[in-house]
Backbone atoms as SQL, in Angstrom:
CREATE TABLE atoms (id INTEGER PRIMARY KEY, chain TEXT, resi INTEGER, resn TEXT, atom TEXT, x REAL, y REAL, z REAL);
INSERT INTO atoms VALUES
  (1, 'A', 1, 'MET', 'N', -9.709, 23.813, 10.925),
  (2, 'A', 1, 'MET', 'CA', -8.828, 22.824, 11.538),
  (3, 'A', 1, 'MET', 'C', -8.691, 21.628, 10.596),
  (4, 'A', 2, 'GLU', 'N', -7.489, 21.160, 10.435),
  (5, 'A', 2, 'GLU', 'CA', -7.212, 20.049, 9.536),
  (6, 'A', 2, 'GLU', 'C', -7.359, 18.722, 10.285),
  (7, 'A', 3, 'ASP', 'N', -7.918, 17.710, 9.615),
  (8, 'A', 3, 'ASP', 'CA', -8.092, 16.416, 10.267),
  (9, 'A', 3, 'ASP', 'C', -6.786, 15.610, 10.231),
  (10, 'A', 4, 'GLU', 'N', -6.774, 14.493, 10.945),
  (11, 'A', 4, 'GLU', 'CA', -5.562, 13.672, 11.042),
  (12, 'A', 4, 'GLU', 'C', -5.101, 13.145, 9.691),
  (13, 'A', 5, 'PHE', 'N', -6.047, 12.753, 8.844),
  (14, 'A', 5, 'PHE', 'CA', -5.697, 12.223, 7.524),
  (15, 'A', 5, 'PHE', 'C', -4.944, 13.269, 6.713),
  (16, 'A', 6, 'ALA', 'N', -5.483, 14.486, 6.665),
  (17, 'A', 6, 'ALA', 'CA', -4.842, 15.560, 5.899),
  (18, 'A', 6, 'ALA', 'C', -3.465, 15.879, 6.467),
  (19, 'A', 7, 'THR', 'N', -3.359, 15.912, 7.779),
  (20, 'A', 7, 'THR', 'CA', -2.062, 16.179, 8.408),
  (21, 'A', 7, 'THR', 'C', -1.057, 15.097, 8.050),
  (22, 'A', 8, 'PHE', 'N', -1.489, 13.835, 8.118),
  (23, 'A', 8, 'PHE', 'CA', -0.608, 12.722, 7.779),
  (24, 'A', 8, 'PHE', 'C', -0.149, 12.811, 6.321),
  (25, 'A', 9, 'VAL', 'N', -1.096, 13.031, 5.410),
  (26, 'A', 9, 'VAL', 'CA', -0.766, 13.089, 3.988),
  (27, 'A', 9, 'VAL', 'C', 0.175, 14.252, 3.707),
  (28, 'A', 10, 'ARG', 'N', -0.158, 15.423, 4.225),
  (29, 'A', 10, 'ARG', 'CA', 0.699, 16.590, 3.995),
  (30, 'A', 10, 'ARG', 'C', 2.101, 16.363, 4.549),
  (31, 'A', 11, 'SER', 'N', 2.202, 15.755, 5.733),
  (32, 'A', 11, 'SER', 'CA', 3.511, 15.490, 6.341),
  (33, 'A', 11, 'SER', 'C', 4.311, 14.483, 5.524),
  (34, 'A', 12, 'ALA', 'N', 3.656, 13.429, 5.093),
  (35, 'A', 12, 'ALA', 'CA', 4.343, 12.400, 4.308),
  (36, 'A', 12, 'ALA', 'C', 4.830, 12.964, 2.977),
  (37, 'A', 13, 'LEU', 'N', 3.996, 13.743, 2.324),
  (38, 'A', 13, 'LEU', 'CA', 4.398, 14.327, 1.047),
  (39, 'A', 13, 'LEU', 'C', 5.462, 15.401, 1.233),
  (40, 'A', 14, 'ALA', 'N', 5.370, 16.173, 2.298),
  (41, 'A', 14, 'ALA', 'CA', 6.379, 17.195, 2.572),
  (42, 'A', 14, 'ALA', 'C', 7.744, 16.558, 2.801),
  (43, 'A', 15, 'ARG', 'N', 7.733, 15.416, 3.446),
  (44, 'A', 15, 'ARG', 'CA', 8.987, 14.693, 3.686),
  (45, 'A', 15, 'ARG', 'C', 9.643, 14.279, 2.374),
  (46, 'A', 16, 'ALA', 'N', 8.807, 14.047, 1.356),
  (47, 'A', 16, 'ALA', 'CA', 9.314, 13.697, 0.027),
  (48, 'A', 16, 'ALA', 'C', 9.547, 14.943, -0.833),
  (49, 'A', 17, 'GLY', 'N', 9.332, 16.132, -0.236),
  (50, 'A', 17, 'GLY', 'CA', 9.571, 17.367, -0.960),
  (51, 'A', 17, 'GLY', 'C', 8.420, 17.823, -1.836),
  (52, 'A', 18, 'THR', 'N', 7.206, 17.334, -1.551),
  (53, 'A', 18, 'THR', 'CA', 6.034, 17.669, -2.353),
  (54, 'A', 18, 'THR', 'C', 4.974, 18.328, -1.474),
  (55, 'A', 19, 'GLU', 'N', 4.339, 19.358, -1.999),
  (56, 'A', 19, 'GLU', 'CA', 3.242, 19.997, -1.291),
  (57, 'A', 19, 'GLU', 'C', 1.919, 19.471, -1.834),
  (58, 'A', 20, 'ALA', 'N', 0.934, 19.344, -0.959),
  (59, 'A', 20, 'ALA', 'CA', -0.391, 18.863, -1.366),
  (60, 'A', 20, 'ALA', 'C', -1.408, 19.971, -1.165),
  (61, 'A', 21, 'ASP', 'N', -2.165, 20.262, -2.224),
  (62, 'A', 21, 'ASP', 'CA', -3.238, 21.240, -2.091),
  (63, 'A', 21, 'ASP', 'C', -4.552, 20.499, -1.839),
  (64, 'A', 22, 'GLU', 'N', -5.652, 21.227, -1.792),
  (65, 'A', 22, 'GLU', 'CA', -6.946, 20.610, -1.482),
  (66, 'A', 22, 'GLU', 'C', -7.379, 19.605, -2.550),
  (67, 'A', 23, 'THR', 'N', -7.032, 19.861, -3.820),
  (68, 'A', 23, 'THR', 'CA', -7.363, 18.907, -4.891),
  (69, 'A', 23, 'THR', 'C', -6.589, 17.614, -4.691),
  (70, 'A', 24, 'ASP', 'N', -5.301, 17.723, -4.367),
  (71, 'A', 24, 'ASP', 'CA', -4.487, 16.528, -4.105),
  (72, 'A', 24, 'ASP', 'C', -5.087, 15.719, -2.960),
  (73, 'A', 25, 'LEU', 'N', -5.449, 16.400, -1.886),
  (74, 'A', 25, 'LEU', 'CA', -6.039, 15.706, -0.738),
  (75, 'A', 25, 'LEU', 'C', -7.346, 15.022, -1.113),
  (76, 'A', 26, 'ALA', 'N', -8.153, 15.673, -1.940),
  (77, 'A', 26, 'ALA', 'CA', -9.427, 15.074, -2.355),
  (78, 'A', 26, 'ALA', 'C', -9.187, 13.795, -3.154),
  (79, 'A', 27, 'VAL', 'N', -8.211, 13.818, -4.048),
  (80, 'A', 27, 'VAL', 'CA', -7.897, 12.635, -4.858),
  (81, 'A', 27, 'VAL', 'C', -7.350, 11.517, -3.970),
  (82, 'A', 28, 'ILE', 'N', -6.481, 11.868, -3.036),
  (83, 'A', 28, 'ILE', 'CA', -5.901, 10.867, -2.139),
  (84, 'A', 28, 'ILE', 'C', -6.980, 10.280, -1.228),
  (85, 'A', 29, 'ARG', 'N', -7.910, 11.115, -0.756),
  (86, 'A', 29, 'ARG', 'CA', -9.033, 10.607, 0.053),
  (87, 'A', 29, 'ARG', 'C', -9.886, 9.621, -0.757),
  (88, 'A', 30, 'LEU', 'N', -10.141, 9.964, -2.011),
  (89, 'A', 30, 'LEU', 'CA', -10.929, 9.092, -2.875),
  (90, 'A', 30, 'LEU', 'C', -10.222, 7.750, -3.086),
  (91, 'A', 31, 'ALA', 'N', -8.933, 7.793, -3.358),
  (92, 'A', 31, 'ALA', 'CA', -8.165, 6.556, -3.546),
  (93, 'A', 31, 'ALA', 'C', -8.145, 5.736, -2.259),
  (94, 'A', 32, 'ASP', 'N', -7.999, 6.408, -1.119),
  (95, 'A', 32, 'ASP', 'CA', -7.997, 5.700, 0.157),
  (96, 'A', 32, 'ASP', 'C', -9.352, 5.062, 0.433),
  (97, 'A', 33, 'ALA', 'N', -10.424, 5.761, 0.081),
  (98, 'A', 33, 'ALA', 'CA', -11.764, 5.201, 0.279),
  (99, 'A', 33, 'ALA', 'C', -11.991, 3.983, -0.613),
  (100, 'A', 34, 'ALA', 'N', -11.445, 4.030, -1.833),
  (101, 'A', 34, 'ALA', 'CA', -11.646, 2.924, -2.777),
  (102, 'A', 34, 'ALA', 'C', -10.754, 1.733, -2.459),
  (103, 'A', 35, 'TYR', 'N', -9.495, 1.974, -2.148),
  (104, 'A', 35, 'TYR', 'CA', -8.526, 0.885, -1.978),
  (105, 'A', 35, 'TYR', 'C', -8.132, 0.610, -0.543),
  (106, 'A', 36, 'GLY', 'N', -8.434, 1.527, 0.368),
  (107, 'A', 36, 'GLY', 'CA', -8.006, 1.393, 1.760),
  (108, 'A', 36, 'GLY', 'C', -8.456, 0.118, 2.445),
  (109, 'A', 37, 'PRO', 'N', -9.746, -0.247, 2.375),
  (110, 'A', 37, 'PRO', 'CA', -10.174, -1.465, 3.071),
  (111, 'A', 37, 'PRO', 'C', -9.478, -2.736, 2.552),
  (112, 'A', 38, 'ASP', 'N', -9.326, -2.854, 1.239),
  (113, 'A', 38, 'ASP', 'CA', -8.636, -4.031, 0.688),
  (114, 'A', 38, 'ASP', 'C', -7.155, -4.014, 1.054),
  (115, 'A', 39, 'ARG', 'N', -6.542, -2.826, 1.048),
  (116, 'A', 39, 'ARG', 'CA', -5.133, -2.702, 1.427),
  (117, 'A', 39, 'ARG', 'C', -4.948, -3.121, 2.880),
  (118, 'A', 40, 'GLU', 'N', -5.844, -2.655, 3.750),
  (119, 'A', 40, 'GLU', 'CA', -5.748, -3.020, 5.162),
  (120, 'A', 40, 'GLU', 'C', -5.952, -4.518, 5.369),
  (121, 'A', 41, 'ALA', 'N', -6.874, -5.118, 4.622),
  (122, 'A', 41, 'ALA', 'CA', -7.099, -6.563, 4.726),
  (123, 'A', 41, 'ALA', 'C', -5.856, -7.332, 4.291),
  (124, 'A', 42, 'LEU', 'N', -5.226, -6.886, 3.229),
  (125, 'A', 42, 'LEU', 'CA', -4.004, -7.543, 2.760),
  (126, 'A', 42, 'LEU', 'C', -2.875, -7.381, 3.773),
  (127, 'A', 43, 'MET', 'N', -2.749, -6.181, 4.328),
  (128, 'A', 43, 'MET', 'CA', -1.676, -5.941, 5.295),
  (129, 'A', 43, 'MET', 'C', -1.858, -6.767, 6.575),
  (130, 'A', 44, 'SER', 'N', -3.099, -7.071, 6.932),
  (131, 'A', 44, 'SER', 'CA', -3.340, -7.826, 8.164),
  (132, 'A', 44, 'SER', 'C', -3.517, -9.328, 7.915),
  (133, 'A', 45, 'ALA', 'N', -3.466, -9.754, 6.656),
  (134, 'A', 45, 'ALA', 'CA', -3.662, -11.172, 6.337),
  (135, 'A', 45, 'ALA', 'C', -2.488, -12.014, 6.843),
  (136, 'A', 46, 'ASP', 'N', -2.795, -13.204, 7.302),
  (137, 'A', 46, 'ASP', 'CA', -1.768, -14.152, 7.732),
  (138, 'A', 46, 'ASP', 'C', -1.312, -14.929, 6.505),
  (139, 'A', 47, 'LEU', 'N', -0.152, -14.592, 5.990),
  (140, 'A', 47, 'LEU', 'CA', 0.374, -15.233, 4.782),
  (141, 'A', 47, 'LEU', 'C', 1.440, -16.279, 5.115),
  (142, 'A', 48, 'SER', 'N', 1.489, -16.701, 6.368),
  (143, 'A', 48, 'SER', 'CA', 2.532, -17.638, 6.781),
  (144, 'A', 48, 'SER', 'C', 2.422, -18.985, 6.077),
  (145, 'A', 49, 'ALA', 'N', 1.232, -19.355, 5.607),
  (146, 'A', 49, 'ALA', 'CA', 1.070, -20.632, 4.917),
  (147, 'A', 49, 'ALA', 'C', 1.266, -20.516, 3.402),
  (148, 'A', 50, 'ALA', 'N', 1.501, -19.300, 2.922),
  (149, 'A', 50, 'ALA', 'CA', 1.709, -19.112, 1.479),
  (150, 'A', 50, 'ALA', 'C', 3.065, -19.679, 1.084),
  (151, 'A', 51, 'PRO', 'N', 3.129, -20.338, -0.062),
  (152, 'A', 51, 'PRO', 'CA', 4.415, -20.894, -0.481),
  (153, 'A', 51, 'PRO', 'C', 5.444, -19.804, -0.755),
  (154, 'A', 52, 'VAL', 'N', 6.679, -20.099, -0.402),
  (155, 'A', 52, 'VAL', 'CA', 7.781, -19.167, -0.625),
  (156, 'A', 52, 'VAL', 'C', 8.391, -19.459, -1.985),
  (157, 'A', 53, 'GLU', 'N', 8.594, -18.440, -2.762),
  (158, 'A', 53, 'GLU', 'CA', 9.223, -18.614, -4.071),
  (159, 'A', 53, 'GLU', 'C', 10.652, -18.092, -3.966),
  (160, 'A', 54, 'HIS', 'N', 11.595, -18.992, -3.776),
  (161, 'A', 54, 'HIS', 'CA', 12.982, -18.614, -3.539),
  (162, 'A', 54, 'HIS', 'C', 13.654, -18.019, -4.769),
  (163, 'A', 55, 'ASP', 'N', 13.222, -18.415, -5.940),
  (164, 'A', 55, 'ASP', 'CA', 13.850, -17.903, -7.162),
  (165, 'A', 55, 'ASP', 'C', 12.992, -16.809, -7.795),
  (166, 'A', 56, 'CYS', 'N', 12.395, -15.964, -6.953),
  (167, 'A', 56, 'CYS', 'CA', 11.483, -14.927, -7.422),
  (168, 'A', 56, 'CYS', 'C', 12.176, -13.991, -8.419),
  (169, 'A', 57, 'ASP', 'N', 11.583, -13.885, -9.591),
  (170, 'A', 57, 'ASP', 'CA', 12.049, -12.977, -10.635),
  (171, 'A', 57, 'ASP', 'C', 10.800, -12.318, -11.214),
  (172, 'A', 58, 'PRO', 'N', 10.547, -11.045, -10.896),
  (173, 'A', 58, 'PRO', 'CA', 9.321, -10.389, -11.338),
  (174, 'A', 58, 'PRO', 'C', 9.139, -10.344, -12.855),
  (175, 'A', 59, 'SER', 'N', 10.199, -10.618, -13.614),
  (176, 'A', 59, 'SER', 'CA', 10.073, -10.601, -15.075),
  (177, 'A', 59, 'SER', 'C', 9.553, -11.928, -15.614),
  (178, 'A', 60, 'ARG', 'N', 9.400, -12.942, -14.719),
  (179, 'A', 60, 'ARG', 'CA', 8.910, -14.263, -15.141),
  (180, 'A', 60, 'ARG', 'C', 7.694, -14.645, -14.305),
  (181, 'A', 61, 'PRO', 'N', 6.858, -15.539, -14.849),
  (182, 'A', 61, 'PRO', 'CA', 5.737, -16.016, -14.030),
  (183, 'A', 61, 'PRO', 'C', 6.267, -16.893, -12.888),
  (184, 'A', 62, 'PRO', 'N', 5.460, -17.139, -11.866),
  (185, 'A', 62, 'PRO', 'CA', 5.902, -17.989, -10.751),
  (186, 'A', 62, 'PRO', 'C', 6.374, -19.352, -11.233),
  (187, 'A', 63, 'SER', 'N', 7.407, -19.863, -10.586),
  (188, 'A', 63, 'SER', 'CA', 7.991, -21.124, -11.008),
  (189, 'A', 63, 'SER', 'C', 7.203, -22.332, -10.520),
  (190, 'A', 64, 'GLY', 'N', 6.414, -22.166, -9.463),
  (191, 'A', 64, 'GLY', 'CA', 5.653, -23.295, -8.926),
  (192, 'A', 64, 'GLY', 'C', 6.490, -24.201, -8.051),
  (193, 'A', 65, 'THR', 'N', 7.721, -23.788, -7.744),
  (194, 'A', 65, 'THR', 'CA', 8.594, -24.644, -6.919),
  (195, 'A', 65, 'THR', 'C', 8.561, -24.263, -5.458),
  (196, 'A', 66, 'GLY', 'N', 7.746, -23.261, -5.083),
  (197, 'A', 66, 'GLY', 'CA', 7.689, -22.857, -3.688),
  (198, 'A', 66, 'GLY', 'C', 7.114, -23.953, -2.822),
  (199, 'A', 67, 'ARG', 'N', 7.575, -24.027, -1.600),
  (200, 'A', 67, 'ARG', 'CA', 7.107, -25.031, -0.671),
  (201, 'A', 67, 'ARG', 'C', 6.493, -24.327, 0.541),
  (202, 'A', 68, 'VAL', 'N', 5.467, -24.954, 1.085),
  (203, 'A', 68, 'VAL', 'CA', 4.854, -24.436, 2.296),
  (204, 'A', 68, 'VAL', 'C', 5.734, -24.840, 3.449),
  (205, 'A', 69, 'ARG', 'N', 6.038, -23.869, 4.293),
  (206, 'A', 69, 'ARG', 'CA', 6.885, -24.174, 5.463),
  (207, 'A', 69, 'ARG', 'C', 6.094, -24.845, 6.539);
C-alpha cells in the first residue's frame, strides 16, 4: 500500500506528464525531510510587516526604497 506522500508526489508529477519510480520518491522524500520544515515555516510566516519593493527587478539588488505599510 502506498502512503499519502507517495500518492501526492506521483499524482503531481503525473499531472506534469512525468512518472516517478521508487528512486525518484526516495530523493523527493530526502529533499522534503531536509527542506520541508524550513519551507513550511516560511510559508506560514507573517510577512505583512516586510517592506514592499515596488520596483522589484530580480536582475538588480534591492533598491532599499520599500516602505512598511
